[in-house]
N, C-alpha and C positions, 0 to 999 in steps of 0.2 A: 282269152288270149292263153293262159297259163292253166287252163283247166284240163290240157292233153298231158303236162308235163308229170305230174305228180310229186310225191315227198321224196322217193329217192333222185328224182331227176334234179329236184331244188337242192338236195344235198351235194350229189355231184356238182352242180353249177358253183355252188357256194365253195367247196375244196377247192376246184379249179380256181375261181377267183383268188382264192386266198393264197395260191401257189404263184401265181402270176404277179398279183399286186402286192402280196404283203400284208399282213396285219394293220400296218400302221396306214396304209392306203386306203384299206376298204371303207371305213368312216367317211372318207372326203367323197369318194366315188358314189356312194350311198346317197350322200346328202345331194351332189351335183344331179343324179337320176333323180331323186324325187323333185329336186327343182325344175327338172326339164318336164318331167310328166306333169307338175303343176301348171307350168306356162303352157303346155301343150292343150291341157284341159279347158284352160283360161281363153286360148284363142280359138278353139272349136267352140266354145261357148257363146263367144263374141260373135262368131261367123253366124250360128244357129239364129242368135237374136236378131241380126241383121236381117236375114233372111225370113224370119218370122213377122218383121215390121215391114220389111217391102210386102210380102203377102198379106199382110193387114191393109196396107194402103191401096192395094191393088182391089181387095174384095170391096173396100169402101167406093173405090172410084166404079167400080162395076156395078154397084148397088145405086150409085147417082145416076150412072148412065141407064139403066134399067128403068129407074122411076122417069128420066126425061122421056124415054121412047114410049111408055105409059101414056103419056100427055098428048 
């Protein structure tokens, strides 16, 4: 995601954020951003786990059906 920005781009973004929000607000904004990223990762992990569980159940069911068809 940030691989194309580079160091000069990051410095520019930091300077612009410093000018817009001021030095007192930057730690608050950083914490809020970090918290949002963590919540997003947890949500995506939860969704991925649900999908994996559904696939696992479908595979088990398909194997049972395959065994029943062989009989």
